[in-house]
Every structure is written in structure tokens, then in C-alpha cells.
C-alpha positions as CSV (number, residue, x, y, z in Angstrom):
1,X,31.4,-33.7,-24.3
2,X,30.3,-31.0,-21.8
3,X,33.9,-30.0,-21.2
4,X,34.5,-29.5,-24.9
5,X,31.3,-27.4,-25.1
6,X,32.5,-25.2,-22.3
7,X,35.9,-24.8,-24.0
8,X,34.3,-23.8,-27.3
9,X,32.0,-21.4,-25.5
10,X,34.9,-19.8,-23.6
11,X,36.8,-19.5,-26.9
12,X,33.9,-17.7,-28.5
13,X,33.7,-15.4,-25.4
14,X,37.4,-14.5,-25.7
15,X,37.0,-13.7,-29.4
16,X,34.0,-11.5,-28.6
17,X,35.8,-9.6,-25.9
18,X,38.9,-9.1,-28.1
19,X,36.8,-7.7,-31.0
20,X,34.5,-5.4,-28.9
21,X,36.6,-3.9,-26.0
22,X,34.4,-0.7,-25.8
23,X,31.2,-2.7,-25.6
24,X,32.6,-4.9,-23.0
25,X,33.6,-1.9,-20.9
26,X,30.1,-0.5,-21.1
27,X,28.6,-3.8,-20.0
28,X,31.0,-4.0,-17.1
29,X,29.9,-0.6,-16.0
30,X,26.3,-1.5,-16.1
31,X,27.0,-4.6,-14.1
32,X,28.8,-2.6,-11.4
33,X,26.1,0.0,-11.2
34,X,23.6,-2.8,-10.6
35,X,25.5,-3.6,-7.3
36,X,24.6,-0.1,-6.0
37,X,21.0,-0.3,-7.1
38,X,20.4,-3.6,-5.3
39,X,21.8,-2.2,-1.9
40,X,19.1,-1.5,0.6
41,X,16.2,-3.0,-1.4
42,X,15.5,-6.0,0.7
43,X,16.8,-8.2,3.5
44,X,20.4,-9.3,3.1
45,X,20.7,-7.0,0.1
46,X,24.1,-5.9,1.3
47,X,25.5,-9.4,0.7
48,X,23.9,-9.6,-2.7
49,X,25.2,-6.1,-3.6
50,X,28.7,-7.1,-2.5
51,X,28.4,-10.3,-4.6
52,X,27.5,-8.2,-7.7
53,X,30.4,-5.9,-7.0
54,X,32.8,-8.7,-6.4
55,X,31.7,-10.5,-9.6
56,X,32.1,-7.3,-11.6
57,X,35.7,-7.0,-10.5
58,X,36.4,-10.6,-11.3
59,X,34.8,-10.2,-14.8
60,X,36.9,-7.0,-15.4
61,X,40.0,-9.0,-14.3
62,X,39.2,-11.8,-16.7
63,X,38.5,-9.5,-19.6
64,X,41.7,-7.5,-19.0
65,X,43.6,-10.8,-19.2
66,X,42.0,-11.6,-22.5
67,X,42.7,-8.1,-23.9
68,X,46.3,-8.2,-22.8
69,X,46.9,-11.3,-24.8
70,X,44.8,-10.4,-27.9
71,X,45.3,-6.7,-28.2
72,X,48.3,-4.5,-28.9
73,X,49.2,-2.4,-25.9
74,X,51.2,0.7,-26.4
75,X,54.0,0.1,-23.9
76,X,55.9,-2.9,-22.7
77,X,54.8,-4.9,-19.7
78,X,57.7,-6.2,-17.5
79,X,58.2,-9.9,-18.0
80,X,57.3,-12.0,-15.0
81,X,57.6,-15.7,-14.3
82,X,54.6,-18.0,-14.1
83,X,55.0,-18.4,-10.3
84,X,55.0,-14.6,-9.8
85,X,52.0,-14.1,-12.0
86,X,50.1,-16.8,-10.0
87,X,50.9,-15.1,-6.7
88,X,49.8,-11.8,-8.1
89,X,46.5,-13.3,-9.3
90,X,45.9,-14.9,-5.9
91,X,46.4,-11.6,-4.1
92,X,44.3,-9.7,-6.6
93,X,41.4,-12.2,-6.3
94,X,41.6,-12.1,-2.5
95,X,41.4,-8.3,-2.6
96,X,38.3,-8.6,-4.7
97,X,36.5,-11.3,-2.7
98,X,37.5,-10.5,0.9
99,X,34.6,-8.4,1.8
100,X,32.1,-10.9,0.4
101,X,33.8,-13.7,2.2
102,X,33.7,-11.8,5.5
103,X,30.0,-11.0,5.1
104,X,29.2,-14.6,4.2
105,X,31.2,-16.1,7.0
106,X,29.4,-13.8,9.5
107,X,26.0,-14.9,8.4
108,X,26.9,-18.6,8.2
109,X,29.2,-19.1,11.3
110,X,28.8,-15.9,13.3
111,X,31.6,-13.7,14.7
112,X,34.0,-16.6,15.3
113,X,33.8,-17.8,11.7
114,X,34.1,-14.2,10.5
115,X,37.4,-13.6,12.4
116,X,38.8,-16.9,11.2
117,X,38.0,-16.0,7.6
118,X,39.6,-12.5,8.1
119,X,42.7,-13.9,9.7
120,X,43.1,-16.6,7.0
121,X,42.8,-14.1,4.2
122,X,45.2,-11.6,5.7
123,X,47.8,-14.3,6.4
124,X,47.5,-15.6,2.8
125,X,48.0,-12.1,1.4
126,X,50.9,-11.3,3.7
127,X,52.8,-14.5,2.8
128,X,52.2,-14.0,-0.9
129,X,53.3,-10.4,-0.8
130,X,56.4,-11.2,1.2
131,X,57.4,-13.9,-1.4
132,X,56.9,-11.3,-4.2
133,X,59.1,-8.8,-2.2
134,X,61.9,-11.1,-1.2
135,X,62.0,-13.9,-3.7
136,X,60.8,-12.2,-6.9
137,X,62.1,-8.7,-6.1
138,X,58.7,-7.1,-7.0
139,X,59.5,-3.9,-5.2
140,X,56.8,-1.7,-3.8
141,X,53.6,-3.5,-4.6
142,X,50.4,-1.8,-5.6
143,X,46.9,-2.8,-4.3
144,X,45.8,-4.9,-6.1
145,X,49.0,-6.2,-7.7
146,X,47.3,-6.7,-11.1
147,X,45.8,-3.2,-11.7
148,X,42.8,-2.8,-14.1
149,X,43.9,-2.3,-17.7
150,X,43.8,1.2,-19.1
151,X,41.8,0.3,-22.2
152,X,42.5,3.6,-23.8
153,X,45.9,2.1,-24.5
154,X,44.4,-0.5,-26.8
155,X,45.7,0.1,-30.3
156,X,44.1,-2.8,-32.3
157,X,42.1,-0.4,-34.4
158,X,44.8,2.2,-34.8
159,X,47.2,0.3,-37.1
160,X,46.8,2.8,-40.0
161,X,47.2,5.7,-37.7
162,X,50.4,4.2,-36.2
163,X,51.8,3.6,-39.7
164,X,51.1,7.2,-40.7
165,X,52.7,8.4,-37.5
166,X,55.8,6.2,-38.1
167,X,56.1,7.6,-41.6
168,X,55.9,11.1,-40.3
169,X,58.6,10.3,-37.7
170,X,60.8,8.9,-40.5
171,X,60.4,12.2,-42.4
172,X,61.2,14.2,-39.3
173,X,64.4,12.3,-38.7
174,X,65.8,12.8,-42.2
175,X,64.4,16.3,-43.1
176,X,62.9,16.9,-46.5
177,X,63.8,18.5,-49.8
178,X,61.6,21.3,-51.3
179,X,60.7,21.4,-55.0
180,X,63.3,24.1,-55.6
181,X,66.0,21.8,-54.4
182,X,66.5,23.5,-51.0
183,X,66.9,21.1,-48.0
184,X,64.8,22.1,-45.1
185,X,66.5,21.4,-41.7
186,X,64.6,19.5,-39.0
187,X,65.3,22.1,-36.2
188,X,66.5,25.7,-35.9
189,X,68.4,27.2,-33.0
190,X,67.3,30.7,-31.9
191,X,70.2,33.1,-31.8
192,X,69.4,35.1,-28.7
193,X,68.1,32.4,-26.4
194,X,69.8,29.3,-27.9
195,X,66.5,27.4,-27.7
196,X,66.1,24.6,-30.2
197,X,62.8,24.5,-32.0
198,X,61.2,22.5,-34.8
199,X,60.9,24.3,-38.1
200,X,57.4,25.1,-39.4
201,X,58.0,23.0,-42.5
202,X,58.7,19.9,-40.3
203,X,55.5,20.2,-38.2
204,X,53.2,17.1,-38.6
205,X,50.3,17.8,-41.0
206,X,47.7,16.4,-38.5
207,X,46.9,18.6,-35.5
208,X,46.6,15.6,-33.2
209,X,50.2,14.6,-33.8
210,X,51.6,18.1,-33.0
211,X,53.3,18.7,-29.7
212,X,56.2,20.6,-28.1
213,X,58.6,17.7,-28.3
214,X,61.5,17.8,-30.8
215,X,61.8,15.1,-33.4
216,X,63.1,11.9,-31.8
217,X,62.2,13.0,-28.2
218,X,58.7,11.3,-28.6
219,X,60.3,7.9,-29.2
220,X,62.8,8.4,-26.4
221,X,60.1,9.4,-24.1
222,X,58.0,6.3,-24.8
223,X,61.1,4.1,-24.3
224,X,61.8,5.8,-21.0
225,X,58.2,5.3,-19.9
226,X,58.4,1.6,-20.8
227,X,61.6,1.2,-18.8
228,X,60.0,3.0,-15.9
229,X,57.5,0.1,-15.5
230,X,60.0,-2.2,-14.1
231,X,60.2,-2.5,-10.2
232,X,62.8,-0.3,-8.6
233,X,65.5,-2.1,-6.6
234,X,65.0,-1.5,-2.8
235,X,67.9,-0.9,-0.4
236,X,67.8,-2.4,3.1
237,X,65.9,0.6,4.6
238,X,63.2,0.5,1.9
239,X,63.0,-3.3,2.2
240,X,62.3,-3.0,5.9
241,X,59.7,-0.3,5.2
242,X,57.8,-2.5,2.7
243,X,58.1,-5.4,5.1
244,X,56.4,-3.4,7.8
245,X,53.6,-2.5,5.4
246,X,53.1,-6.1,4.6
247,X,53.1,-7.2,8.2
248,X,50.8,-4.4,9.5
249,X,47.5,-6.3,9.0
250,X,48.8,-9.3,10.9
251,X,50.2,-7.2,13.7
252,X,46.8,-5.3,13.9
253,X,44.8,-8.6,14.1
254,X,47.1,-9.9,16.8
255,X,46.8,-6.8,18.8
256,X,43.0,-6.9,18.5
257,X,43.1,-10.5,19.9
258,X,45.3,-9.5,22.8
259,X,43.8,-6.1,23.8
260,X,40.2,-6.2,22.5
261,X,38.2,-4.3,19.9
262,X,37.7,-1.2,22.0
263,X,41.3,-0.7,23.0
264,X,43.4,2.1,21.6
265,X,46.5,-0.1,21.4
266,X,45.7,-1.7,18.0
267,X,44.8,1.6,16.5
268,X,48.0,3.3,17.7
269,X,50.2,0.3,16.8
270,X,48.7,0.1,13.3
271,X,49.1,3.8,12.7
272,X,52.6,3.8,14.0
273,X,53.6,1.0,11.6
274,X,52.0,2.8,8.6
275,X,53.8,6.0,9.4
276,X,57.1,4.2,10.1
277,X,56.8,2.3,6.8
278,X,56.3,5.5,4.8
279,X,59.2,7.2,6.6
280,X,61.5,4.2,5.8
281,X,60.4,4.1,2.1
282,X,61.4,7.8,1.9
283,X,61.2,10.2,-1.0
284,X,59.5,8.5,-4.0
285,X,61.1,10.6,-6.7
286,X,63.5,7.9,-7.8
287,X,60.7,5.2,-8.0
288,X,58.9,4.3,-11.1
289,X,55.5,5.9,-11.9
290,X,53.4,3.0,-10.6
291,X,55.3,2.9,-7.3
292,X,54.9,6.7,-6.9
293,X,51.2,6.3,-7.4
294,X,51.1,3.5,-4.7
295,X,53.0,5.8,-2.3
296,X,50.5,8.6,-2.8
297,X,47.7,6.1,-2.2
298,X,49.2,4.9,1.0
299,X,49.6,8.5,2.2
300,X,45.9,9.1,1.4
301,X,44.9,5.9,3.2
302,X,46.1,7.5,6.4
303,X,42.9,9.5,6.4
304,X,41.1,6.3,7.0
305,X,42.3,6.4,10.6
306,X,39.6,9.1,11.1
307,X,37.0,6.4,10.3
308,X,38.6,3.6,12.2
309,X,37.5,2.7,15.7
310,X,38.0,3.7,18.5
311,X,38.9,7.2,17.1
312,X,35.8,7.3,15.0
313,X,33.5,6.3,17.9
314,X,34.9,8.9,20.3
315,X,36.0,11.9,18.2
316,X,35.3,12.0,14.5
317,X,31.9,10.5,14.2
318,X,29.9,13.5,15.3
319,X,31.9,15.9,13.3
320,X,31.8,13.8,10.1
321,X,28.0,13.3,10.4
322,X,27.4,17.0,11.1
323,X,29.5,18.0,8.0
324,X,27.7,15.5,5.7
325,X,24.3,16.7,7.0
326,X,25.3,20.3,6.5
327,X,26.4,19.6,2.9
328,X,23.2,17.6,2.2
329,X,20.9,20.4,3.6
330,X,22.7,23.5,2.1
331,X,24.4,22.4,-1.2
332,X,21.9,21.8,-4.1
333,X,22.0,18.3,-5.3
334,X,24.4,17.0,-2.7
335,X,21.6,15.3,-0.7
336,X,21.4,12.6,-3.4
337,X,25.0,11.7,-2.5
338,X,25.3,12.5,1.1
339,X,22.1,10.8,2.4
340,X,23.1,7.3,1.2
341,X,26.6,8.0,2.5
342,X,25.2,8.8,6.0
343,X,23.2,5.5,5.9
344,X,26.2,3.4,4.7
345,X,28.9,4.6,7.1
346,X,27.5,2.6,10.0
347,X,27.4,-0.5,7.8
348,X,31.0,0.1,6.6
349,X,32.1,0.4,10.2
350,X,30.9,-3.2,10.8
351,X,33.0,-4.7,8.0
352,X,36.6,-5.2,8.8
353,X,37.9,-5.2,5.2
354,X,36.1,-1.9,4.3
355,X,38.0,-0.1,7.1
356,X,41.2,-2.0,7.7
357,X,42.1,-3.6,4.3
358,X,45.5,-2.6,3.0
């Protein structure tokens, strides 16, 4: 009886999410903001704040899954097997909960329990990512594998607009006949430059539908964008580069165990693996759009080495703190942002997954 009640309640929840995506997005934002408001209010507030933040990410992930099934998305999503989807869900959930698990393990079981939890999570993510890479040919994998849904692509309420747009495209493809019997061509070629342009008579009546693309190019562009979502095949060099990226957290943890937390060897080894991985992956121009974005993210993540110990403790800490204080004191309004940042940096330094997560 209770299970049936839960099923009915969840079915009602799914219907509500599918009908009100904008309201759901606003509620998710309020829930996430609450995680920042709780921080620093009382004892162990950091754990509660991280719990709120983790829960907000999981709720967004659940709502995105509902909207992907119920709503019409402009653009095809590459088909994946049930096993691949399950691995992607596992990695995504681990990415969302890892910080909260680390904090909880530290408070319940001390440093030993904390490092056991960190190692178990990193091994689980590495094994799952390697299976996606080798067995499922998932290519260069983003973090997290299941990215939040761009809800601006939801087109449930745009059926009429799509129908009008399709009718306009049909007119563009065939041209039109004027009342005097003259057939108006779709495009005209300029004599001096040879440039092909759309004729004024064939311009869409609505300003929002007008662009610089020739008739037919819009459809081809959408088709190319959909095809560009599929993982790019990796040659042996890129396969090794992605493998190094997956193995880097395990290598870093192993080196921490061997050489200690204050040693330079884990920092240098991890940085060397990241740079080598990027070099082996090479120029991302022939990758799809998602993979290019992931490559840019990995390049930006190299800046985190300025915040990672022991480099941060010995070189960058004083300079970063001085810069943040200077901005807080001299730039109007920046103190509201910089003061909390100065307070949180020492706390971030204590959490492994804040600083060393992939």
C-alpha cells in the first residue's frame, strides 16, 4: 500500500515537472542559494551547506531526466545502451556527492576514514570512466558525464511556432508566385562579387526568424550540429592521453601515500600527467563541440595548481590573499564577494575533492 502511494506521488511529481519546467528551474535556484546562506551560520554548517548543495544537484539531475523523457528537445541525443547510461549515472552521482561523503567520513571516522572514502570514490570513478572509454567508445568524457540540461532547448510550448517556421521553410525552398504571375526566385547572385544572397521577397515575415543563412542552410546546420554530438573516434595517441587523464587521480593518491602530503613529488607528478594528457590529445579542432568544451575546461583546470599544496602554501598563498584584499578594499562592491572568498579558501584547502577532483 505504501509503495503504491509512493509510486503515485512520484508520478504526480513527474507530471508537475514536465508541465512547469520554468517554475522548477526557479525552485532549484532557490534551493541552491540556500546552501550558500547556511554556510558559516553555526557549528558544522559547512557539512549542512554541502548537503544542501549536493541535494540540489541531485534534484536537478532527476528533473533533467524527467524533462528529457517528457519534453521535446531541439537536437538529437546520441543513443546509448542501458549499461552505458548506468555507468554515466554512477559517475555523475559520485561527482555530486563526493565532497559531502568526504566531510561526513572525516567527522565520523577521522582522517583514516576520510582517506579510505576518497580512495574508494576515485577508484570507482576511474574504473567506470575506463569502461566507458574502452568498452563503450565514449571518447573524451566531460565532467560530469551527464551534463545539466540546457532548458532553453525545451520546445514543448513552441509547437505552433515550429509549425509556422516549417511552413516558411517550405515556401523558401520552392519560391513563390506574385499576383502578376511573376515567379520570384529564392536567391540572387551579385554580378561583381558573385555572392549569393536571399531575395527581399523571400525574407521571413517575422524578425525573429531572419538570419544571414541561405534557405536550406538552417536545416543543414541543425543536422550537422546533431551529428556533432556523437563521440569522436580516438586514435591510439588520444586513447593514451585520455587514459592518463583517467588514471591521474589514482596516481596522485598513490604518490601521496608514498611520499606524504607535504612532498612536491605528488604535485609534480600530477601536473606532469595533466600536461602530458593534454599534449597527447592534441588539437581539439576535429572533436565535437562537447569535447572541445571539455578540453577547454581541462586547460583552465591547470590554474588550480596555483591553489594546490605545497605550491599554494609556499608561493601563491600570500600573493592571492594580497590581491583579494586589495580588490576588496579598493573596488566598490567587491568586498561583498572577496571577504567571504578569503574566509572560504582555507576551508577549501582542507577538502581534497574541492582542490584535486577531476
